C-alpha positions as CSV (number, residue, x, y, z in Angstrom):
1,M,29.2,-41.7,-40.0
2,K,32.3,-40.0,-38.6
3,N,30.4,-36.6,-38.5
4,T,27.5,-38.2,-36.7
5,L,29.7,-39.7,-34.1
6,L,31.5,-36.4,-33.6
7,L,28.1,-34.7,-33.1
8,F,27.1,-37.3,-30.6
9,V,30.3,-36.8,-28.6
10,L,29.8,-33.0,-28.7
11,F,26.2,-33.2,-27.5
12,S,27.1,-35.6,-24.8
13,S,29.9,-33.4,-23.5
14,S,27.5,-30.4,-23.5
15,F,25.6,-31.8,-20.6
16,C,28.3,-33.2,-18.5
17,S,26.9,-31.2,-15.5
18,Y,23.4,-32.7,-15.9
19,S,22.0,-34.0,-12.6
20,V,18.8,-35.4,-11.1
21,R,18.0,-31.9,-9.9
22,N,18.1,-30.7,-13.5
23,Q,15.7,-33.4,-14.6
24,E,13.3,-32.5,-11.9
25,A,13.5,-28.9,-12.8
26,L,12.8,-29.7,-16.5
27,E,9.8,-31.8,-15.5
28,S,8.2,-29.2,-13.3
29,D,9.2,-26.0,-15.1
30,Q,6.1,-23.9,-15.9
31,K,7.8,-21.5,-18.3
32,F,7.8,-23.8,-21.2
33,I,5.2,-22.6,-23.7
34,K,2.5,-25.1,-25.0
35,L,1.4,-24.5,-28.5
36,S,-2.1,-25.0,-29.9
37,E,-2.6,-28.1,-32.0
38,T,-3.3,-26.0,-35.0
39,D,0.1,-24.3,-34.8
40,P,2.5,-25.7,-37.5
41,A,5.2,-26.1,-34.9
42,F,3.0,-28.0,-32.4
43,R,4.4,-31.5,-33.1
44,C,7.9,-30.4,-33.1
45,N,7.5,-28.5,-29.9
46,Q,5.8,-31.5,-28.2
47,E,8.5,-33.9,-29.3
48,S,11.2,-31.5,-27.9
49,L,9.4,-31.1,-24.6
50,H,8.9,-34.9,-24.4
51,Y,12.6,-35.6,-24.7
52,A,13.6,-32.8,-22.3
53,R,11.2,-33.9,-19.6
54,K,12.2,-37.5,-20.1
55,G,15.8,-36.6,-19.5
56,D,17.0,-37.5,-23.0
57,L,19.0,-34.4,-23.4
58,N,20.9,-35.2,-26.5
59,R,17.7,-35.9,-28.5
60,A,16.0,-32.9,-26.9
61,E,18.9,-30.7,-28.1
62,L,18.7,-32.1,-31.6
63,A,14.9,-31.6,-31.6
64,W,15.0,-28.0,-30.4
65,D,17.7,-27.2,-33.0
66,G,15.6,-28.8,-35.7
67,C,12.5,-26.9,-34.6
68,A,14.3,-23.6,-34.4
69,K,15.6,-24.1,-38.0
70,E,12.3,-25.3,-39.5
71,F,10.1,-22.9,-37.6
72,F,12.5,-19.9,-37.3
73,Q,9.6,-17.4,-37.2
74,S,8.1,-19.1,-34.1
75,Y,9.4,-17.0,-31.2
76,Q,7.8,-19.5,-28.8
77,I,10.1,-22.3,-30.1
78,H,13.1,-20.0,-29.5
79,L,11.9,-19.2,-26.0
80,N,11.4,-22.9,-25.2
81,R,14.9,-23.7,-26.5
82,L,16.3,-20.9,-24.4
83,R,14.4,-22.1,-21.3
84,F,15.8,-25.6,-21.9
85,Y,19.4,-24.5,-21.6
86,Y,18.6,-22.0,-18.9
87,V,17.2,-24.6,-16.6
88,L,20.3,-26.8,-17.3
89,E,22.5,-23.7,-16.6
90,E,24.2,-24.2,-19.9
91,Y,24.3,-20.5,-20.7
92,E,27.2,-20.4,-23.1
93,I,25.7,-23.1,-25.3
94,I,22.5,-21.2,-26.0
95,K,24.5,-18.0,-26.5
96,R,26.5,-19.7,-29.2
97,K,23.3,-20.9,-30.8
98,I,21.7,-17.5,-30.8
99,E,24.9,-16.0,-32.2
100,S,24.8,-18.7,-34.9
101,D,21.2,-17.8,-35.8
102,S,22.7,-14.4,-36.7
103,P,19.3,-12.6,-36.7
104,A,19.1,-9.2,-38.6
105,R,18.7,-6.2,-36.3
106,N,15.1,-5.7,-37.5
107,S,14.3,-9.4,-37.0
108,P,10.7,-9.5,-35.7
109,V,11.4,-12.8,-34.1
110,Y,14.2,-11.7,-31.8
111,T,12.6,-8.3,-31.2
112,K,9.6,-10.3,-29.9
113,I,11.8,-12.6,-27.8
114,V,13.5,-9.7,-26.1
115,Q,10.2,-7.9,-25.5
116,E,8.5,-11.1,-24.2
117,L,11.2,-11.7,-21.7
118,Y,10.9,-8.1,-20.5
119,D,7.1,-8.4,-20.2
120,T,7.3,-11.6,-18.3
121,L,10.1,-10.4,-16.0
122,R,12.5,-13.2,-17.1
123,W,15.4,-10.9,-16.5
124,E,18.3,-13.5,-16.3
125,E,17.2,-15.1,-19.5
126,R,16.9,-11.7,-21.1
127,V,20.5,-10.9,-20.1
128,I,21.6,-14.2,-21.8
129,V,19.9,-13.3,-25.0
130,L,21.2,-9.7,-25.0
131,D,24.7,-10.9,-24.3
132,A,24.5,-13.2,-27.2
133,L,23.0,-10.6,-29.5
134,S,25.8,-8.1,-28.6
135,R,28.1,-10.4,-30.6
136,V,25.8,-10.2,-33.7
137,R,26.5,-7.3,-36.1
138,G,23.8,-4.6,-35.9
139,W,22.7,-5.5,-32.4
140,E,25.7,-4.2,-30.5
141,L,24.4,-0.7,-29.5
142,Y,21.0,-1.9,-28.5
143,S,22.3,-4.8,-26.5
144,Y,24.9,-2.8,-24.6
145,E,22.3,-0.2,-23.7
146,E,19.8,-2.7,-22.5
147,L,22.4,-4.5,-20.4
148,A,23.7,-1.3,-19.0
149,N,20.2,-0.2,-18.0
150,Y,19.5,-3.6,-16.4
151,Y,22.6,-3.5,-14.3
152,L,22.1,0.1,-13.3
153,H,18.6,-0.8,-12.1
154,Q,20.1,-3.8,-10.2
155,G,22.6,-1.4,-8.5
156,N,25.5,-3.3,-10.2
157,F,27.4,-0.1,-11.1
158,P,30.7,-1.6,-12.3
159,F,28.8,-3.8,-14.9
160,A,26.5,-0.9,-15.9
161,E,29.5,1.4,-16.3
162,S,31.3,-1.2,-18.5
163,Y,28.3,-1.5,-20.8
164,Y,27.7,2.3,-21.0
165,N,31.3,2.8,-21.9
166,Q,30.8,0.3,-24.8
167,V,27.8,2.3,-25.9
168,L,29.8,5.6,-25.8
169,E,32.6,4.0,-27.8
170,I,30.0,3.6,-30.6
171,N,28.2,6.8,-30.1
172,P,30.0,9.4,-27.8
173,F,26.8,11.5,-27.5
174,H,24.3,8.7,-26.7
175,E,21.9,10.5,-24.4
176,D,20.8,7.6,-22.2
177,A,24.4,6.3,-21.8
178,L,25.6,9.8,-20.8
179,F,22.8,10.1,-18.3
180,G,23.5,6.6,-16.9
181,M,27.2,7.4,-16.5
182,T,26.4,10.7,-14.8
183,E,24.3,8.9,-12.3
184,I,27.0,6.3,-11.7
185,Q,29.8,8.9,-11.3
186,T,27.6,10.8,-8.8
187,H,27.1,7.5,-6.8
188,N,30.9,7.0,-6.9
189,E,31.5,10.6,-5.9
190,K,33.8,11.2,-8.9
191,W,32.8,14.8,-9.2
192,Y,35.1,15.9,-12.1
193,S,33.7,12.9,-14.1
194,V,30.2,14.0,-13.2
195,L,31.0,17.5,-14.7
196,D,32.4,15.9,-17.9
197,Y,29.4,13.7,-18.5
198,G,27.0,16.4,-17.4
199,K,28.4,18.9,-19.8
200,S,28.1,16.4,-22.6
201,L,24.5,16.1,-21.7
202,V,24.0,19.8,-22.3
203,V,24.8,19.1,-25.9
204,A,23.2,15.6,-26.3
205,A,20.0,15.8,-24.2
206,K,16.9,15.7,-26.3
207,K,14.4,13.5,-24.3
208,N,15.4,14.1,-20.7
209,K,16.5,17.7,-19.8
210,D,16.4,17.1,-16.0
211,F,20.1,16.5,-15.4
212,H,21.2,19.9,-13.9
213,Y,21.1,18.5,-10.4
214,F,24.2,16.5,-11.2
215,L,26.0,19.7,-12.3
216,L,24.9,21.5,-9.1
217,K,25.9,18.6,-6.9
218,A,29.4,18.2,-8.5
219,N,30.2,21.9,-8.3
220,Y,28.9,22.0,-4.7
221,E,31.1,19.1,-3.7
222,L,34.1,20.7,-5.4
223,G,33.6,24.0,-3.6
224,R,32.7,25.8,-6.9
225,Y,29.5,27.5,-5.5
226,A,29.1,30.4,-8.0
227,E,29.7,28.0,-10.9
228,G,27.1,25.6,-9.5
229,L,24.5,28.4,-9.2
230,K,24.9,29.2,-12.9
231,W,23.3,25.9,-13.8
232,V,20.2,26.7,-11.8
233,E,19.0,29.0,-14.5
234,N,19.0,26.2,-17.1
235,A,16.9,23.8,-15.0
236,S,13.2,23.2,-15.7
237,D,10.5,24.0,-13.2
238,K,10.0,20.2,-12.8
239,E,13.6,19.7,-11.8
240,K,13.6,22.7,-9.5
241,S,10.7,21.2,-7.6
242,Q,12.6,18.0,-6.7
243,I,13.8,18.1,-3.1
244,S,17.3,16.8,-4.0
245,F,17.7,19.8,-6.4
246,L,16.3,22.3,-3.9
247,E,18.6,21.1,-1.1
248,V,21.7,21.6,-3.2
249,W,20.5,24.9,-4.6
250,R,19.9,26.1,-1.0
251,D,23.3,24.9,0.2
252,L,25.0,26.6,-2.7
253,L,23.4,29.9,-1.7
254,L,24.2,29.3,2.0
255,L,27.9,28.9,1.2
256,S,28.2,31.7,-1.3
257,K,26.0,34.5,0.0
258,D,26.2,36.4,3.3
259,K,22.4,37.0,3.1
260,P,20.8,34.4,0.9
261,N,17.6,35.4,-0.9
262,W,15.2,32.5,-0.7
263,N,12.5,34.0,-2.8
264,P,13.5,32.2,-6.0
265,L,13.3,28.8,-4.1
266,L,10.0,29.4,-2.3
267,P,7.5,28.6,-5.1
268,Y,9.3,25.2,-5.7
269,Y,9.6,24.5,-2.0
270,R,5.9,25.1,-1.5
271,K,5.0,22.9,-4.5
272,A,7.0,20.1,-2.9
273,V,5.2,20.7,0.4
274,A,1.8,20.5,-1.4
275,E,2.9,17.1,-2.7
276,G,3.7,15.8,0.8
277,Y,7.2,17.2,1.8
278,A,7.0,17.7,5.5
279,V,10.1,19.7,6.5
280,P,8.9,23.1,7.9
281,E,10.0,26.3,6.1
282,S,12.0,27.5,9.1
283,V,14.0,24.3,9.1
284,F,14.6,24.0,5.4
285,F,15.7,27.6,5.1
286,P,18.1,27.9,8.1
287,T,18.6,31.6,8.1
288,L,15.0,32.4,8.9
289,D,15.7,32.3,12.6
290,A,18.7,33.2,14.8
291,S,19.9,29.7,15.5
292,G,19.7,28.9,11.8
293,R,21.8,31.8,10.9
294,E,24.5,30.7,13.4
295,A,24.4,27.2,11.9
296,R,24.9,28.7,8.4
297,K,28.0,30.6,9.6
298,A,29.4,27.3,11.1
299,I,28.8,25.4,7.8
300,R,30.3,28.2,5.7
301,T,33.4,28.4,7.9
302,G,33.9,24.7,7.9
303,R,33.7,24.4,4.0
304,E,35.8,27.5,3.2
């Protein structure tokens, strides 16, 4: 009896922020999954949805927890339980419940949950699940990487950097984390850090070899023109055809050679033109006419 009373108090306090707006959101939400009547979890799911939409949150919580325990292999039940707490903005509660589930890293249920949230573009809910899973042994590396990639895509560089750093603490030569950190440091114009991460990629890169732009750019910004040009040789034809790469390659030559030889760049520049790049050759290569040569001298004098 004492334990039951304690549970009731805890459940009641869980929803102290509940409001009419929350109830309306629960009633109208279209993300709750309806199961077929032949599904073993159908009745349990229906009961939980009934209590949630009725506004009986304590009984809804008990029902969802019971469903998740009895039908653990039903990813739809877990998604509905997640949606329930998400609509109520009770994020920490569902995180603790996921952590309490303590799924194994190869759990088909939670693998499906994370993928389903990705496929249906439910990004905020996916972040909640990943944050919870990052506290579960075996899920740390995967969760940190997924969170870092999400925040990098969102342009939230401080958060992305924080998660990439956690990945690198576990695996110092994690390719995707090194690539992400190189992008972030380039955005932040921390050129020595760009060189550090870029050189680690030289060792670690297996999937994506197109990172030499970062090494060119960092050396260019640090005034190390000859050093930057050395990395051109290691770049793939695909990377050399990218306009951002070509521009830095050109500028390294402009600032390091009295009479730059554009022949090595021309095939890649023409490939870019064939794909829609519209800057004329005489403009892109500024030493092809007299005014361009004078501009090159001014640039070189200004940087050196």
